[in-house]
Residue, then its C-alpha position, 0 to 999 in steps of 0.5 A: m172608841s164607842s162600841e154599839k150593837r146592831t139589832e138587824t145583823d148583831i154585829e158589833i160596831t166600833k167607831l173610832g173619832w178623830s182624836e182616836f185615831g190621831n193617838i193610835v197612829m202616833d203611838m204607831a209611828k213610836k213603835i215602828k220608829e223603835e222597832y223597825n225604822p223603815s226606808v219605804v213606807i207602802g199605803i194599801g188603798r184608799s183607807g190604807l193611805i190615809p194612816a201611811s201618809i200619816l206615818v211617812k211624815q212621822l218616820r220621815t222615810s224616803e220613799f211612798y207608794t200606793i198600791i191600791m186593791s179591792l177585796y171587800s165592799e165599801g158598805k159597812p159592815p163590808h163584804r167579801l167581792g171575791k176570793e183573791p184581792s184583785v190590783l186596781f193600782d200599783n206605783v211601787g218603785k224599785l225596792t231592791g235590799k230596801k226595808v219596807l212598811i206595808v200600811d193598812d187600815f184594818a186586817r179582817t182576814g189578812d188576804t189583802l196583806k198577804n197578797v201585798i207582801t208577796r208582791i213586795f218580796k218579788n220586788e226584791a225588798k230586804e225585808v217587809k213589815s205589816a201594820v194595821v190601825g184595826l186588826r179584828q179580834d178573830s183575824p188569822y192573820k197578825p200584822d208586826f204592828i197593830g194600832t187596835n183590837f176589834e170585833g165586828c166592824l171598825i167605823f173610822p173617822w171618814d166613814s162616819t157622816q155623823 
């Protein structure tokens, strides 16, 4: 991981390369399999679908669903778009009695994850845990599985043009 400060905003930027990203997600997969082993993975789109897809393969889960939420802009650093996340797409099937893992790329406030967790429990899931590749250190929400901690802004390999 490389870090730099941008003087115009004085925000620390942390860049993940593809190799680092892959190692983080594979380490997460091992820990999740040992400690939880879900039967369902739900990826939060759009960027949470990338680690979620890898976790589905590594965990050998039988079900994979998508919820696309909008709370932050696509820019870097992202800007909050509203008070609550809005649902743009949801293809979640029946979850009665199932162990569910919700996956996102990062958590800044945890508002998106909390919103999805509430939706999933309303869908009668037996147990729900959350996982993020990156957790901002000042986040009030702590997911169950965290790949890495960061300050400021996290840039994923698919965000970088260099």
